[in-house]
N, C-alpha and C positions, 0 to 999 in steps of 0.2 A: 328477225326482230320480234320480240314478244310484245303483243298488244294486250293491255288489260281491259276487261269489260267493266264498265261502271254501271252499277244499279243503284238507283235512288228512288225512294218512296217518300212522298209528303202525305202523312195521314190526314192533316187538316184539309188539304185540297183533294184528297183521294186520287192522287196522281202518281203514276209510275213512269220512270224514264230509264231506258237502257241505252247506253252508249257503247257501241262496238269498236269504235276507233276515234281517238282524240284528234279532231281536225275541225277547221272552220266550216260552218255549214248553216243550214236553215231547215225549219220544219215545213212540210207540205202535207196537204190532205191525202187521205187514202179512201178506199171504197167504204170504209167503216167510219162513221162519225166519231167514234170513241178513240180511234187510233190515228196518230200522225207519224209520218216517217221523217227522219232527219237525214238529209243528204248533204254531201260535200259540194264544193263549187263546180265539180264536174258531173254532178247528178248521181254519184254512187252512194248507196245507202250506208250510213254510218251509225244509225241508231233508230229508235222509235219511242213513242210515248203512248200511254194508255190513260184515259180519263175514267173516273168512276170505277176504279178497280174493284171495290167492295161489292159492286153490283154483278160481278161475273159469277154466275151460279148456273149449274146445269151444263149446257153446251159450251165448249171453249170457243174463243174468238179464232177465226181462221181467215187469212188473207195472204196475198202475195205482195211483198215489198218490191217495187219496180226499180229498174235502173233506166236512166234516160240516156 
């Protein structure tokens, strides 16, 4: 089955959201204050969001999204 990746940017809120799989879920914190991961009800990563995207200059953000 083909899954479509959804990319949404809100310029007013300077917020980027990437959805890898369309499924019910919730956001939880990561090791970076600027990034939240979205997980499904079983804890599998289905997306992530980034706040203050325009502030990303120089070094890229780097982290591991975890599975529970």
